[in-house]
PDBQT receptor file of N, H, CA, C and O in Angstrom, charges set to zero:
ATOM      1  N   MET A   1      -2.147  12.514   2.998  1.00  0.00    +0.000 N 
ATOM      2  CA  MET A   1      -3.370  11.779   3.015  1.00  0.00    +0.000 C 
ATOM      3  C   MET A   1      -3.141  10.508   3.837  1.00  0.00    +0.000 C 
ATOM      4  O   MET A   1      -2.064   9.916   3.778  1.00  0.00    +0.000 OA
ATOM      5  N   SER A   2      -4.130  10.099   4.586  1.00  0.00    +0.000 N 
ATOM      6  H   SER A   2      -5.005  10.580   4.634  1.00  0.00    +0.000 HD
ATOM      7  CA  SER A   2      -4.068   8.865   5.371  1.00  0.00    +0.000 C 
ATOM      8  C   SER A   2      -5.136   7.899   4.880  1.00  0.00    +0.000 C 
ATOM      9  O   SER A   2      -6.263   8.291   4.578  1.00  0.00    +0.000 OA
ATOM     10  N   GLN A   3      -4.755   6.617   4.806  1.00  0.00    +0.000 N 
ATOM     11  H   GLN A   3      -3.840   6.298   5.052  1.00  0.00    +0.000 HD
ATOM     12  CA  GLN A   3      -5.685   5.578   4.382  1.00  0.00    +0.000 C 
ATOM     13  C   GLN A   3      -5.585   4.414   5.354  1.00  0.00    +0.000 C 
ATOM     14  O   GLN A   3      -4.511   4.133   5.886  1.00  0.00    +0.000 OA
ATOM     15  N   LEU A   4      -6.679   3.752   5.581  1.00  0.00    +0.000 N 
ATOM     16  H   LEU A   4      -7.552   3.981   5.150  1.00  0.00    +0.000 HD
ATOM     17  CA  LEU A   4      -6.697   2.540   6.389  1.00  0.00    +0.000 C 
ATOM     18  C   LEU A   4      -6.975   1.388   5.431  1.00  0.00    +0.000 C 
ATOM     19  O   LEU A   4      -8.014   1.362   4.770  1.00  0.00    +0.000 OA
ATOM     20  N   VAL A   5      -6.042   0.432   5.357  1.00  0.00    +0.000 N 
ATOM     21  H   VAL A   5      -5.199   0.453   5.893  1.00  0.00    +0.000 HD
ATOM     22  CA  VAL A   5      -6.165  -0.708   4.444  1.00  0.00    +0.000 C 
ATOM     23  C   VAL A   5      -6.373  -1.955   5.280  1.00  0.00    +0.000 C 
ATOM     24  O   VAL A   5      -5.636  -2.198   6.235  1.00  0.00    +0.000 OA
ATOM     25  N   MET A   6      -7.387  -2.755   4.920  1.00  0.00    +0.000 N 
ATOM     26  H   MET A   6      -7.986  -2.557   4.145  1.00  0.00    +0.000 HD
ATOM     27  CA  MET A   6      -7.722  -3.952   5.682  1.00  0.00    +0.000 C 
ATOM     28  C   MET A   6      -8.000  -5.105   4.724  1.00  0.00    +0.000 C 
ATOM     29  O   MET A   6      -8.607  -4.913   3.670  1.00  0.00    +0.000 OA
ATOM     30  N   THR A   7      -7.551  -6.311   5.097  1.00  0.00    +0.000 N 
ATOM     31  H   THR A   7      -7.059  -6.467   5.953  1.00  0.00    +0.000 HD
ATOM     32  CA  THR A   7      -7.878  -7.483   4.300  1.00  0.00    +0.000 C 
ATOM     33  C   THR A   7      -9.355  -7.805   4.476  1.00  0.00    +0.000 C 
ATOM     34  O   THR A   7      -9.981  -7.395   5.453  1.00  0.00    +0.000 OA
ATOM     35  N   GLU A   8      -9.890  -8.527   3.537  1.00  0.00    +0.000 N 
ATOM     36  H   GLU A   8      -9.381  -8.860   2.743  1.00  0.00    +0.000 HD
ATOM     37  CA  GLU A   8     -11.318  -8.844   3.560  1.00  0.00    +0.000 C 
ATOM     38  C   GLU A   8     -11.731  -9.563   4.841  1.00  0.00    +0.000 C 
ATOM     39  O   GLU A   8     -12.823  -9.338   5.363  1.00  0.00    +0.000 OA
ATOM     40  N   ASP A   9     -10.847 -10.433   5.345  1.00  0.00    +0.000 N 
ATOM     41  H   ASP A   9      -9.960 -10.616   4.921  1.00  0.00    +0.000 HD
ATOM     42  CA  ASP A   9     -11.176 -11.177   6.560  1.00  0.00    +0.000 C 
ATOM     43  C   ASP A   9     -10.933 -10.364   7.845  1.00  0.00    +0.000 C 
ATOM     44  O   ASP A   9     -11.248 -10.822   8.944  1.00  0.00    +0.000 OA
ATOM     45  N   GLY A  10     -10.375  -9.166   7.696  1.00  0.00    +0.000 N 
ATOM     46  H   GLY A  10     -10.120  -8.793   6.804  1.00  0.00    +0.000 HD
ATOM     47  CA  GLY A  10     -10.137  -8.302   8.848  1.00  0.00    +0.000 C 
ATOM     48  C   GLY A  10      -8.928  -8.692   9.674  1.00  0.00    +0.000 C 
ATOM     49  O   GLY A  10      -8.681  -8.106  10.727  1.00  0.00    +0.000 OA
ATOM     50  N   GLU A  11      -8.168  -9.679   9.208  1.00  0.00    +0.000 N 
ATOM     51  H   GLU A  11      -8.368 -10.156   8.352  1.00  0.00    +0.000 HD
ATOM     52  CA  GLU A  11      -7.022 -10.165   9.974  1.00  0.00    +0.000 C 
ATOM     53  C   GLU A  11      -5.853  -9.173   9.969  1.00  0.00    +0.000 C 
ATOM     54  O   GLU A  11      -5.118  -9.077  10.952  1.00  0.00    +0.000 OA
ATOM     55  N   HIS A  12      -5.680  -8.441   8.872  1.00  0.00    +0.000 N 
ATOM     56  H   HIS A  12      -6.277  -8.518   8.074  1.00  0.00    +0.000 HD
ATOM     57  CA  HIS A  12      -4.559  -7.514   8.754  1.00  0.00    +0.000 C 
ATOM     58  C   HIS A  12      -5.077  -6.103   8.502  1.00  0.00    +0.000 C 
ATOM     59  O   HIS A  12      -5.968  -5.893   7.679  1.00  0.00    +0.000 OA
ATOM     60  N   VAL A  13      -4.506  -5.139   9.224  1.00  0.00    +0.000 N 
ATOM     61  H   VAL A  13      -3.782  -5.310   9.893  1.00  0.00    +0.000 HD
ATOM     62  CA  VAL A  13      -4.883  -3.731   9.070  1.00  0.00    +0.000 C 
ATOM     63  C   VAL A  13      -3.607  -2.889   9.071  1.00  0.00    +0.000 C 
ATOM     64  O   VAL A  13      -2.718  -3.097   9.896  1.00  0.00    +0.000 OA
ATOM     65  N   VAL A  14      -3.527  -1.943   8.144  1.00  0.00    +0.000 N 
ATOM     66  H   VAL A  14      -4.249  -1.774   7.474  1.00  0.00    +0.000 HD
ATOM     67  CA  VAL A  14      -2.371  -1.058   8.058  1.00  0.00    +0.000 C 
ATOM     68  C   VAL A  14      -2.862   0.362   7.811  1.00  0.00    +0.000 C 
ATOM     69  O   VAL A  14      -3.774   0.577   7.012  1.00  0.00    +0.000 OA
ATOM     70  N   ALA A  15      -2.258   1.336   8.499  1.00  0.00    +0.000 N 
ATOM     71  H   ALA A  15      -1.517   1.162   9.148  1.00  0.00    +0.000 HD
ATOM     72  CA  ALA A  15      -2.531   2.750   8.243  1.00  0.00    +0.000 C 
ATOM     73  C   ALA A  15      -1.418   3.272   7.345  1.00  0.00    +0.000 C 
ATOM     74  O   ALA A  15      -0.242   3.192   7.701  1.00  0.00    +0.000 OA
ATOM     75  N   VAL A  16      -1.785   3.807   6.179  1.00  0.00    +0.000 N 
ATOM     76  H   VAL A  16      -2.740   3.872   5.890  1.00  0.00    +0.000 HD
ATOM     77  CA  VAL A  16      -0.829   4.303   5.192  1.00  0.00    +0.000 C 
ATOM     78  C   VAL A  16      -0.929   5.821   5.138  1.00  0.00    +0.000 C 
ATOM     79  O   VAL A  16      -2.020   6.370   4.986  1.00  0.00    +0.000 OA
ATOM     80  N   ASN A  17       0.203   6.496   5.261  1.00  0.00    +0.000 N 
ATOM     81  H   ASN A  17       1.090   6.051   5.385  1.00  0.00    +0.000 HD
ATOM     82  CA  ASN A  17       0.264   7.952   5.152  1.00  0.00    +0.000 C 
ATOM     83  C   ASN A  17       1.130   8.295   3.950  1.00  0.00    +0.000 C 
ATOM     84  O   ASN A  17       2.284   7.874   3.883  1.00  0.00    +0.000 OA
ATOM     85  N   SER A  18       0.590   9.054   2.999  1.00  0.00    +0.000 N 
ATOM     86  H   SER A  18      -0.348   9.396   3.054  1.00  0.00    +0.000 HD
ATOM     87  CA  SER A  18       1.357   9.381   1.803  1.00  0.00    +0.000 C 
ATOM     88  C   SER A  18       0.784  10.610   1.116  1.00  0.00    +0.000 C 
ATOM     89  O   SER A  18      -0.211  11.189   1.551  1.00  0.00    +0.000 OA
ATOM     90  N   GLY A  19       1.447  10.989   0.026  1.00  0.00    +0.000 N 
ATOM     91  H   GLY A  19       2.256  10.518  -0.327  1.00  0.00    +0.000 HD
ATOM     92  CA  GLY A  19       0.974  12.103  -0.773  1.00  0.00    +0.000 C 
ATOM     93  C   GLY A  19      -0.262  11.728  -1.573  1.00  0.00    +0.000 C 
ATOM     94  O   GLY A  19      -0.550  10.549  -1.778  1.00  0.00    +0.000 OA
ATOM     95  N   GLU A  20      -0.984  12.738  -2.020  1.00  0.00    +0.000 N 
ATOM     96  H   GLU A  20      -0.750  13.696  -1.854  1.00  0.00    +0.000 HD
ATOM     97  CA  GLU A  20      -2.231  12.505  -2.761  1.00  0.00    +0.000 C 
ATOM     98  C   GLU A  20      -2.015  11.811  -4.101  1.00  0.00    +0.000 C 
ATOM     99  O   GLU A  20      -2.925  11.155  -4.606  1.00  0.00    +0.000 OA
ATOM    100  N   ASP A  21      -0.829  11.945  -4.682  1.00  0.00    +0.000 N 
ATOM    101  H   ASP A  21      -0.090  12.479  -4.272  1.00  0.00    +0.000 HD
ATOM    102  CA  ASP A  21      -0.580  11.367  -6.002  1.00  0.00    +0.000 C 
ATOM    103  C   ASP A  21       0.082   9.997  -5.948  1.00  0.00    +0.000 C 
ATOM    104  O   ASP A  21       0.541   9.504  -6.979  1.00  0.00    +0.000 OA
ATOM    105  N   HIS A  22       0.145   9.363  -4.771  1.00  0.00    +0.000 N 
ATOM    106  H   HIS A  22      -0.227   9.763  -3.933  1.00  0.00    +0.000 HD
ATOM    107  CA  HIS A  22       0.754   8.045  -4.640  1.00  0.00    +0.000 C 
ATOM    108  C   HIS A  22      -0.306   6.953  -4.716  1.00  0.00    +0.000 C 
ATOM    109  O   HIS A  22      -1.403   7.095  -4.175  1.00  0.00    +0.000 OA
ATOM    110  N   SER A  23       0.037   5.866  -5.396  1.00  0.00    +0.000 N 
ATOM    111  H   SER A  23       0.927   5.751  -5.836  1.00  0.00    +0.000 HD
ATOM    112  CA  SER A  23      -0.843   4.696  -5.473  1.00  0.00    +0.000 C 
ATOM    113  C   SER A  23      -0.217   3.574  -4.657  1.00  0.00    +0.000 C 
ATOM    114  O   SER A  23       1.006   3.480  -4.549  1.00  0.00    +0.000 OA
ATOM    115  N   TRP A  24      -1.067   2.722  -4.081  1.00  0.00    +0.000 N 
ATOM    116  H   TRP A  24      -2.060   2.798  -4.168  1.00  0.00    +0.000 HD
ATOM    117  CA  TRP A  24      -0.601   1.632  -3.242  1.00  0.00    +0.000 C 
ATOM    118  C   TRP A  24      -1.199   0.314  -3.704  1.00  0.00    +0.000 C 
ATOM    119  O   TRP A  24      -2.316   0.272  -4.219  1.00  0.00    +0.000 OA
ATOM    120  N   VAL A  25      -0.432  -0.782  -3.510  1.00  0.00    +0.000 N 
ATOM    121  H   VAL A  25       0.475  -0.749  -3.091  1.00  0.00    +0.000 HD
ATOM    122  CA  VAL A  25      -0.846  -2.124  -3.917  1.00  0.00    +0.000 C 
ATOM    123  C   VAL A  25      -0.786  -3.023  -2.694  1.00  0.00    +0.000 C 
ATOM    124  O   VAL A  25       0.233  -3.049  -2.004  1.00  0.00    +0.000 OA
ATOM    125  N   ALA A  26      -1.850  -3.759  -2.407  1.00  0.00    +0.000 N 
ATOM    126  H   ALA A  26      -2.678  -3.739  -2.967  1.00  0.00    +0.000 HD
ATOM    127  CA  ALA A  26      -1.859  -4.719  -1.299  1.00  0.00    +0.000 C 
ATOM    128  C   ALA A  26      -1.372  -6.072  -1.815  1.00  0.00    +0.000 C 
ATOM    129  O   ALA A  26      -1.927  -6.615  -2.770  1.00  0.00    +0.000 OA
ATOM    130  N   THR A  27      -0.328  -6.611  -1.176  1.00  0.00    +0.000 N 
ATOM    131  H   THR A  27       0.122  -6.170  -0.400  1.00  0.00    +0.000 HD
ATOM    132  CA  THR A  27       0.187  -7.940  -1.506  1.00  0.00    +0.000 C 
ATOM    133  C   THR A  27      -0.002  -8.835  -0.286  1.00  0.00    +0.000 C 
ATOM    134  O   THR A  27      -0.517  -8.382   0.735  1.00  0.00    +0.000 OA
ATOM    135  N   LYS A  28       0.401 -10.082  -0.376  1.00  0.00    +0.000 N 
ATOM    136  H   LYS A  28       0.820 -10.450  -1.206  1.00  0.00    +0.000 HD
ATOM    137  CA  LYS A  28       0.276 -10.998   0.756  1.00  0.00    +0.000 C 
ATOM    138  C   LYS A  28       1.166 -10.593   1.921  1.00  0.00    +0.000 C 
ATOM    139  O   LYS A  28       0.843 -10.876   3.075  1.00  0.00    +0.000 OA
ATOM    140  N   GLU A  29       2.303  -9.922   1.627  1.00  0.00    +0.000 N 
ATOM    141  H   GLU A  29       2.565  -9.692   0.689  1.00  0.00    +0.000 HD
ATOM    142  CA  GLU A  29       3.263  -9.574   2.662  1.00  0.00    +0.000 C 
ATOM    143  C   GLU A  29       3.122  -8.159   3.204  1.00  0.00    +0.000 C 
ATOM    144  O   GLU A  29       3.467  -7.895   4.355  1.00  0.00    +0.000 OA
ATOM    145  N   ALA A  30       2.608  -7.238   2.365  1.00  0.00    +0.000 N 
ATOM    146  H   ALA A  30       2.328  -7.452   1.430  1.00  0.00    +0.000 HD
ATOM    147  CA  ALA A  30       2.609  -5.836   2.770  1.00  0.00    +0.000 C 
ATOM    148  C   ALA A  30       1.719  -5.000   1.858  1.00  0.00    +0.000 C 
ATOM    149  O   ALA A  30       1.203  -5.480   0.848  1.00  0.00    +0.000 OA
ATOM    150  N   VAL A  31       1.557  -3.744   2.241  1.00  0.00    +0.000 N 
ATOM    151  H   VAL A  31       1.976  -3.354   3.061  1.00  0.00    +0.000 HD
ATOM    152  CA  VAL A  31       0.959  -2.740   1.367  1.00  0.00    +0.000 C 
ATOM    153  C   VAL A  31       2.150  -1.944   0.842  1.00  0.00    +0.000 C 
ATOM    154  O   VAL A  31       2.854  -1.299   1.619  1.00  0.00    +0.000 OA
ATOM    155  N   VAL A  32       2.381  -1.985  -0.478  1.00  0.00    +0.000 N 
ATOM    156  H   VAL A  32       1.809  -2.509  -1.109  1.00  0.00    +0.000 HD
ATOM    157  CA  VAL A  32       3.570  -1.358  -1.065  1.00  0.00    +0.000 C 
ATOM    158  C   VAL A  32       3.173  -0.273  -2.048  1.00  0.00    +0.000 C 
ATOM    159  O   VAL A  32       2.116  -0.329  -2.677  1.00  0.00    +0.000 OA
ATOM    160  N   ARG A  33       4.037   0.705  -2.163  1.00  0.00    +0.000 N 
ATOM    161  H   ARG A  33       4.896   0.751  -1.653  1.00  0.00    +0.000 HD
ATOM    162  CA  ARG A  33       3.775   1.797  -3.093  1.00  0.00    +0.000 C 
ATOM    163  C   ARG A  33       3.891   1.291  -4.518  1.00  0.00    +0.000 C 
ATOM    164  O   ARG A  33       4.766   0.482  -4.825  1.00  0.00    +0.000 OA
ATOM    165  N   ALA A  34       3.015   1.763  -5.386  1.00  0.00    +0.000 N 
ATOM    166  H   ALA A  34       2.304   2.421  -5.137  1.00  0.00    +0.000 HD
ATOM    167  CA  ALA A  34       3.060   1.387  -6.796  1.00  0.00    +0.000 C 
ATOM    168  C   ALA A  34       4.167   2.162  -7.491  1.00  0.00    +0.000 C 
ATOM    169  O   ALA A  34       4.479   3.295  -7.125  1.00  0.00    +0.000 OA
ATOM    170  N   LYS A  35       4.754   1.529  -8.503  1.00  0.00    +0.000 N 
ATOM    171  H   LYS A  35       4.499   0.609  -8.800  1.00  0.00    +0.000 HD
ATOM    172  CA  LYS A  35       5.775   2.195  -9.301  1.00  0.00    +0.000 C 
ATOM    173  C   LYS A  35       5.179   3.464  -9.894  1.00  0.00    +0.000 C 
ATOM    174  O   LYS A  35       4.039   3.465 -10.359  1.00  0.00    +0.000 OA
ATOM    175  N   TYR A  36       5.955   4.545  -9.877  1.00  0.00    +0.000 N 
ATOM    176  H   TYR A  36       6.881   4.544  -9.499  1.00  0.00    +0.000 HD
ATOM    177  CA  TYR A  36       5.462   5.833 -10.371  1.00  0.00    +0.000 C 
ATOM    178  C   TYR A  36       4.948   5.690 -11.800  1.00  0.00    +0.000 C 
ATOM    179  O   TYR A  36       5.641   5.146 -12.660  1.00  0.00    +0.000 OA
ATOM    180  N   GLY A  37       3.751   6.169 -12.051  1.00  0.00    +0.000 N 
ATOM    181  H   GLY A  37       3.188   6.611 -11.352  1.00  0.00    +0.000 HD
ATOM    182  CA  GLY A  37       3.141   6.104 -13.373  1.00  0.00    +0.000 C 
ATOM    183  C   GLY A  37       2.302   4.868 -13.601  1.00  0.00    +0.000 C 
ATOM    184  O   GLY A  37       1.700   4.721 -14.664  1.00  0.00    +0.000 OA
ATOM    185  N   THR A  38       2.245   3.957 -12.607  1.00  0.00    +0.000 N 
ATOM    186  H   THR A  38       2.734   4.076 -11.743  1.00  0.00    +0.000 HD
ATOM    187  CA  THR A  38       1.412   2.755 -12.739  1.00  0.00    +0.000 C 
ATOM    188  C   THR A  38       0.451   2.679 -11.562  1.00  0.00    +0.000 C 
ATOM    189  O   THR A  38       0.602   3.398 -10.574  1.00  0.00    +0.000 OA
ATOM    190  N   LEU A  39      -0.518   1.817 -11.679  1.00  0.00    +0.000 N 
ATOM    191  H   LEU A  39      -0.640   1.233 -12.482  1.00  0.00    +0.000 HD
ATOM    192  CA  LEU A  39      -1.450   1.591 -10.572  1.00  0.00    +0.000 C 
ATOM    193  C   LEU A  39      -1.288   0.212  -9.950  1.00  0.00    +0.000 C 
ATOM    194  O   LEU A  39      -1.689  -0.002  -8.807  1.00  0.00    +0.000 OA
ATOM    195  N   HIS A  40      -0.693  -0.742 -10.705  1.00  0.00    +0.000 N 
ATOM    196  H   HIS A  40      -0.367  -0.568 -11.634  1.00  0.00    +0.000 HD
ATOM    197  CA  HIS A  40      -0.675  -2.125 -10.247  1.00  0.00    +0.000 C 
ATOM    198  C   HIS A  40       0.715  -2.717 -10.080  1.00  0.00    +0.000 C 
ATOM    199  O   HIS A  40       0.832  -3.836  -9.581  1.00  0.00    +0.000 OA
ATOM    200  N   GLU A  41       1.771  -2.021 -10.472  1.00  0.00    +0.000 N 
ATOM    201  H   GLU A  41       1.676  -1.111 -10.878  1.00  0.00    +0.000 HD
ATOM    202  CA  GLU A  41       3.121  -2.575 -10.396  1.00  0.00    +0.000 C 
ATOM    203  C   GLU A  41       3.792  -2.144  -9.083  1.00  0.00    +0.000 C 
ATOM    204  O   GLU A  41       4.121  -0.970  -8.914  1.00  0.00    +0.000 OA
ATOM    205  N   PRO A  42       3.997  -3.096  -8.149  1.00  0.00    +0.000 N 
ATOM    206  CA  PRO A  42       4.577  -2.739  -6.852  1.00  0.00    +0.000 C 
ATOM    207  C   PRO A  42       6.027  -2.275  -6.970  1.00  0.00    +0.000 C 
ATOM    208  O   PRO A  42       6.769  -2.762  -7.823  1.00  0.00    +0.000 OA
ATOM    209  N   ASP A  43       6.425  -1.347  -6.126  1.00  0.00    +0.000 N 
ATOM    210  H   ASP A  43       5.821  -0.952  -5.433  1.00  0.00    +0.000 HD
ATOM    211  CA  ASP A  43       7.800  -0.860  -6.027  1.00  0.00    +0.000 C 
ATOM    212  C   ASP A  43       8.137  -0.734  -4.541  1.00  0.00    +0.000 C 
ATOM    213  O   ASP A  43       8.129   0.373  -4.002  1.00  0.00    +0.000 OA
ATOM    214  N   PRO A  44       8.439  -1.870  -3.858  1.00  0.00    +0.000 N 
ATOM    215  CA  PRO A  44       8.671  -1.858  -2.415  1.00  0.00    +0.000 C 
ATOM    216  C   PRO A  44       9.755  -0.880  -1.972  1.00  0.00    +0.000 C 
ATOM    217  O   PRO A  44       9.710  -0.378  -0.849  1.00  0.00    +0.000 OA
ATOM    218  N   ALA A  45      10.736  -0.602  -2.843  1.00  0.00    +0.000 N 
ATOM    219  H   ALA A  45      10.773  -1.010  -3.755  1.00  0.00    +0.000 HD
ATOM    220  CA  ALA A  45      11.808   0.322  -2.472  1.00  0.00    +0.000 C 
ATOM    221  C   ALA A  45      11.286   1.742  -2.271  1.00  0.00    +0.000 C 
ATOM    222  O   ALA A  45      11.927   2.544  -1.591  1.00  0.00    +0.000 OA
ATOM    223  N   SER A  46      10.138   2.061  -2.851  1.00  0.00    +0.000 N 
ATOM    224  H   SER A  46       9.618   1.410  -3.404  1.00  0.00    +0.000 HD
ATOM    225  CA  SER A  46       9.554   3.400  -2.726  1.00  0.00    +0.000 C 
ATOM    226  C   SER A  46       8.732   3.561  -1.445  1.00  0.00    +0.000 C 
ATOM    227  O   SER A  46       8.394   4.682  -1.064  1.00  0.00    +0.000 OA
ATOM    228  N   GLY A  47       8.418   2.476  -0.797  1.00  0.00    +0.000 N 
ATOM    229  H   GLY A  47       8.693   1.566  -1.107  1.00  0.00    +0.000 HD
ATOM    230  CA  GLY A  47       7.664   2.531   0.449  1.00  0.00    +0.000 C 
ATOM    231  C   GLY A  47       6.852   1.275   0.644  1.00  0.00    +0.000 C 
ATOM    232  O   GLY A  47       6.282   0.743  -0.309  1.00  0.00    +0.000 OA
ATOM    233  N   ASN A  48       6.795   0.795   1.875  1.00  0.00    +0.000 N 
ATOM    234  H   ASN A  48       7.258   1.227   2.649  1.00  0.00    +0.000 HD
ATOM    235  CA  ASN A  48       5.971  -0.375   2.173  1.00  0.00    +0.000 C 
ATOM    236  C   ASN A  48       5.598  -0.390   3.645  1.00  0.00    +0.000 C 
ATOM    237  O   ASN A  48       6.316   0.130   4.499  1.00  0.00    +0.000 OA
ATOM    238  N   TYR A  49       4.470  -0.995   3.909  1.00  0.00    +0.000 N 
ATOM    239  H   TYR A  49       3.887  -1.418   3.215  1.00  0.00    +0.000 HD
ATOM    240  CA  TYR A  49       3.953  -1.174   5.260  1.00  0.00    +0.000 C 
ATOM    241  C   TYR A  49       3.658  -2.668   5.437  1.00  0.00    +0.000 C 
ATOM    242  O   TYR A  49       2.627  -3.149   4.967  1.00  0.00    +0.000 OA
ATOM    243  N   PRO A  50       4.555  -3.414   6.114  1.00  0.00    +0.000 N 
ATOM    244  CA  PRO A  50       4.317  -4.856   6.292  1.00  0.00    +0.000 C 
ATOM    245  C   PRO A  50       3.044  -5.127   7.095  1.00  0.00    +0.000 C 
ATOM    246  O   PRO A  50       2.669  -4.348   7.972  1.00  0.00    +0.000 OA
ATOM    247  N   TRP A  51       2.402  -6.219   6.788  1.00  0.00    +0.000 N 
ATOM    248  H   TRP A  51       2.706  -6.852   6.076  1.00  0.00    +0.000 HD
ATOM    249  CA  TRP A  51       1.223  -6.629   7.535  1.00  0.00    +0.000 C 
ATOM    250  C   TRP A  51       1.636  -7.060   8.909  1.00  0.00    +0.000 C 
ATOM    251  O   TRP A  51       0.790  -7.449   9.715  1.00  0.00    +0.000 OA
TER     252      TRP A  51
């Protein structure tokens, strides 16, 4: 699955490619994969896309 993530001001844009069962969290530094089994707990070691 591919997703396009953009900040509200449009300053940062990232294209995220991942499996259908993966959740992602947008932080100030990057879009990072959520810890398995959660929706809001970032786990940068599992994957990240810096802004």
